[in-house]
Each structure stands twice: as C-alpha cells, then as structure tokens.
GUGUPA-230148 format. One record per residue: residue in one letter; x, y, z of N, C-alpha, C in turn. Coordinates in pm, whole numbers, plus 32768, in hexadecimal, padded with zeros to 4 digits. Layout:
<nodes>
AXYZXYZXYZ ...
</nodes>
This chain:
<nodes>
M1BD8126A740C1BEA120773801C3F12177323 P1C9D11E273271D36122472D41D2011FB7249 V1D59122872161D96121171601E0A1194719B L1DF5112371751E4D10BC719B1EB310C97125 P1F2C108E71451FA3106670D51F9B0FF47081 I1FA710156FFE1FAD0FB66F941FFA0F646F82 L1FFC0EBC6F99208C0E816F60209F0E856EF8 T212D0E876EC7213E0E866E3221A60E1D6E13 G21C40DFB6DAA22290D746D8A21E40CF46D71 S21E20CBB6CFE21C70C3C6CAC21E00BB16D16 S22520BAE6D5B22880B706DB9226E0B7E6E53 T22360BFA6E6421EE0BD76F0921830B866F1D P21B70B356F8E218E0AC26FB420DC0AEB6FBB M20BB0B4F6FF420370B4270181FDC0B606FBA L200A0BA86F401FE50BAA6E9E1FCC0B296E62 R20130AD26EA4200F0A366E531FAC09D66EC7 M1F5B09DB6F111F4409AB6F551E9D09B06F63 K1E6B092E6F311DD909086F321DA0093F6FB5 T1D2A09A66F961CF709B26FFE1C91095C704F K1C77097970F11C10092F71331B7E096F710C R1B150928710F1A85095571171A540992718F V1A2409ED719B19EE0A317217199109EE7240 P197A09A472A7191C097E7302189209C77345 K18D90A3C734518470AC073A0189E0B25739A I18270B83737218400BF8734B18450C5573EA S18BD0C71740E18DF0CBE748518F20D517497 K18E60D8C7500191C0DFC750719AA0E1F74AB D19EA0D9874CF1A7E0DCD74A71AB00DD373F5 I1A540D8A73C61A140D5E734D19D70DCF730A Q198D0E13733019380E9A732E19B80F017326 K1A140F1873671A7D0F4473871ACD0F337317 L1ADF0EDC72F51B250EA3728E1B350F037210 I1AB60EE7720D1A520F2E71771A660F9D7161 R1A3E0FF171E11A6A106E71E91AA410A571BB D1B23107E71DB1BED109371E71C0610807162 M1BCD1013712C1BF30FFE70941BC210567027 E1B1E107970521AEB10DE70011B3211776FE2 L1B56118A70781B92121370991C0C11FC6FFC T1C6F117B70211D031163702E1D0711886F3D V1C83111A6F361C4F112D6E671C5411A16E76 K1C1E11C56E9C1BCD126E6E7F1C6812CB6E88 A1CA012E26ED61D4112F66EE41D91130B6E70 A1D8D12776E531DC712106DE41D9B125D6D54 D1D40127C6D4C1CCD12826CC61CD812296C82 G1C9211AD6CC21C9411496C961C0C11086C65 L1BF7109D6BFE1B7310636BDE1B300FD56C42 G1BC60FD06C911BC60F496CFC1C100F256D36 L1BF30ED36DB71C750EBA6E241C200E346E78 A1C9A0DDE6E551C7D0D5B6EBB1CA10D706F12 A1C960D0E6F8D1CBF0D1C70251D4D0D0C7034 P1DBE0C766FF21E180C766FF81E820D0E6FBC Q1E380D526F601EA70DCF6F511E980E1B6FCF V1E610E0770301E640E5B709B1E920DDE712C N1EC90D9370EB1EEB0D58715D1E8C0CD671A7 Q1E460CD371771DD10C88719F1D7D0C04715F S1DCE0BA771881DAE0B0971311D200AEF7140 V1C890B4C71231C220B1071311BC80B3570DA R1B6F0B0070831B1C0AF370051AEE0B6C7019 I1B1F0BDB700F1AE20C5070001B040C9A6F99 C1A900CF56F321AEC0D4C6EEE1AA50DA66EC8 L1ABC0E266E6D1A770E756E801A630E8A6DAA A19E50EB66D6E19FF0EB86CE719C00F336CD7 R19DD0F9C6C97198810076C2D19060FD26C00 L189C0F986C16181E0FB86BD2179F0FEF6BC7 H1787103F6B53172D10866B43176711086BA4 G17B0111C6B80180F11956BB4183611A86C3A K180911526C7E181411466D1A186C10C76D3D M18C111026D9E1906107E6DE518A610016E44 T18C50F996DEB18830F3F6E2018BA0EF86E95 P18B50ED96F3418D40E4F6F5F18BA0DBC6F0B L19240D906EFF18D10CE56ECA19470CA06F2E I18C80C586F8718ED0BFA6FEB190F0B696FD5 N19530B056FDD19700A896FCD19210A776F07 P196D0ADE6EC219210AC26E46195B0A426DDD D19220A016D8D190D09966D4118DD09C96C9F I193009776C4F190709C76BBC18BA09466B94 L183E090F6B9117EC08C26B7F181D087A6AE7 W181708D66A87181E08B26A0D186D094E69AF K18A7091C696418F90989690A18BE095B686B S18B509C2680D188509D2676A192C0998673D P1908092766DB19730920669F19C009A36630 E195009CA65FC19710A5865CE19EA0AA26637 K1A590AC565F81ACD0B07664E1AC80B776613 D1B1A0BE266321B580C63660C1BF10C686642 I1C380CA066161CEA0C9966331CED0D3D6641 S1D0B0D7466B31D1E0E0966DD1D870E20674F E1DC40E6C67221E230EA1679A1DF90EC16833 E1E360E8968901DFD0E8968FF1E830EB76950 G1E880F0669B81ED40F426A2F1ECB0F036AA1 C1EFE0F2C6B151EEF0ECB6B9F1F180F4B6BF2 L1EDB0F666C6F1F040FAB6CAD1F7C0F776D07 S1F7E0EF16CEE1FFA0EAE6D5820590E936CD1 L20730EC56C5720D00EAD6C2920D90F5C6BBD P20E60FBF6C1320E210446BE1214610146B59 D20FE10816AD4216510A76A85216D10016A23 L21210FA96A2B21330F266A02209A0F3069A6 Y20A40F0F691E202E0F0068D320180E6F688D V1FD80E21689C1FC90DC1684A1F3E0D7C6804 N1F660D4D677E1ED90D18673E1EC30CB7676E V1E260CAC67AC1E080C40680E1D6A0C2A67AD P1D610B9C675B1CEF0B71674F1C670B6B67BF R1BF80B7267AB1B9C0B9368101B1B0B6B67D0 S1AC90AFA67FA1A3D0B2467F31A0D0B6B67DC L19910B8D677E194B0BF8675F18DF0BF967D1 S18A50BB667FD18490BA46843183F0B2768BF I18190B61691A181F0AED699B17B40AD869D2 V179B0A7C6A5E172D0A6D6A9417690A826B0A L17590ACE6B5617CE0AF36BF6175F0ABC6C78 K17910A776CEB17400A5E6D5D177C0A896DC0 Y17460AC96E2117AA0B126E8117210B496EF1 Q177F0B416F7A171F0B926FCF17350C2B6FE3 N16B10C906FEE16FA0D14700F17160D2D7067 A173F0DB770A5176F0DDB711E17280DAF71C9 K16880DCB716E16210D7271D516310CCC71F6 G167C0C85719A165C0C0771BB161C0B9B7158 E15DF0BEB7105155C0BDB70AF158E0B96701A E15730B06701415820AD26F8815500B476F08 Q15CD0B466EA315C80B976E4C15E90B686DA4 E159A0B526D5D15B50AFE6CB615B20B826C5F R16240B9F6C2715FF0C176B9916390BD66B37 R161A0C086ACA16680BDC6A46169C0C786A22 L17150C696A18177A0CE369C317AE0CCE694E T17BE0D1F691117EE0D39687E18570DA5686E D18AB0D8A67E418E30E0867ED19710E126877 M19950E86685419E50EC068DC19BA0EB66964 E19530E8069B7192B0E6C69FD19270DE06A33 A19230D7D69BD19730CDC69C819CA0CDD69BF R1A130D29696D1AC30D42695B1AFB0D6469F9 I1AC70DAF6A331AF70DFA6ACA1B080D8C6B32 V1A5A0D4D6B2F1A3C0CCF6B981AB10C5F6B74 Q1AE30C496AFF1B290BCA6AE61B8A0BDC6B1A H1BCA0C796B161C630C976B571C5E0C7A6BBF E1BEE0CAE6C011BE80CB66C941BFE0C086CCA V1B940BFB6CB41B8F0B396CD01C0E0B0C6CBF D1C650B1A6C281CEB0AD96C321D390B106C79 H1D2C0B8B6D0F1D6D0B9D6D631D650B4A6DCF L1D000B436DE41CB80ABF6E591CE60A336E3C D1D220A2C6DAD1D2F09B36DA11DED09926DAB G1E040A146DAC1E980A196DC01EEB0A256D14 V1E840A4F6CAD1E9F0A866C211EBD0AE06C03 L1F2C0B006BE01F530B986BBB1F5F0BB76B49 I1F440C306AE11F530C646A3B1FCC0C096A22 V20470C056A6820B00BDA6A0E20BA0B4569EF D20190B266A6B20260A6C6A361FFA0A6A6994 Y1FD40AD669591F940ABB68B31FE90AEA686C K20610B1368A220BB0B19681520FE0AD267C1 
</nodes>
C-alpha cells in the first residue's frame, strides 16, 4: 500500500473535474481508500479527496471525531445559513492560504467503507473539513473563494 503522489496546482485538469459516483465498493475502491489514508497521514492533512491523488471518483477522507473517516458518494443535504470565515490551506495548493466562508453546520449523507448509508450532522471544524473535501469532488478549490 503506497503513499500516493498528491496533484498540485490550481490549473491541474483533474483537480477541476466533477467526480463520478461510486456504483459499488469493490476491492479496488477499498485499496484506494487505504492508500488515501496512508497518503493523508504522511502529508499530515485533515482530509483528502480522490481527485488529489488522480482519481475521478466521489470519495474523500475527513478527520471526524479524531479519526480519518472515508466518505463515499458524499452529499451535503443541508447547510446552515450561519457562516464563519476562516483561513484554509490545501495539500494541492502548498503554501497558499485563503479566507473561505463556510456554513457552521451541515447535514451529510454518505456511504461508509462497507457501503452502508450514513447521515451525520457536523459542526464547526468538522463541517469545514467536509465542505472543503466535497468542493474537491465538484472541481472547486479554495482559490475560487478569493
């Protein structure tokens, strides 16, 4: 299980593509998740999206309750109207920090690594991390908030 190279640069085509939903959780998908977990840990990140490791699938990882959690086919069902503006960095845009407005709480629907449907309400930093990673799955980068 290798640490994968992380794509960088705001004009990198893969980072600007809208990802495809995962139809079923295969052994290849499970391997990708394990490799992404090693990669984000090695990079000391709070999250990682599949396009950042050159995969156009709707998978990301986010640190939730202190644990790196795989989110497969995540959809944000609701965003609170209350927002907070805070500085964000990105593993794909090293040494760049942008003030990004994000909803303070969200309701997220996704599948876990076993394919089970999950729904969670997230607040504060966890909501921010997930919104950042879901942006990646939609081809949106923090520079788009400048």
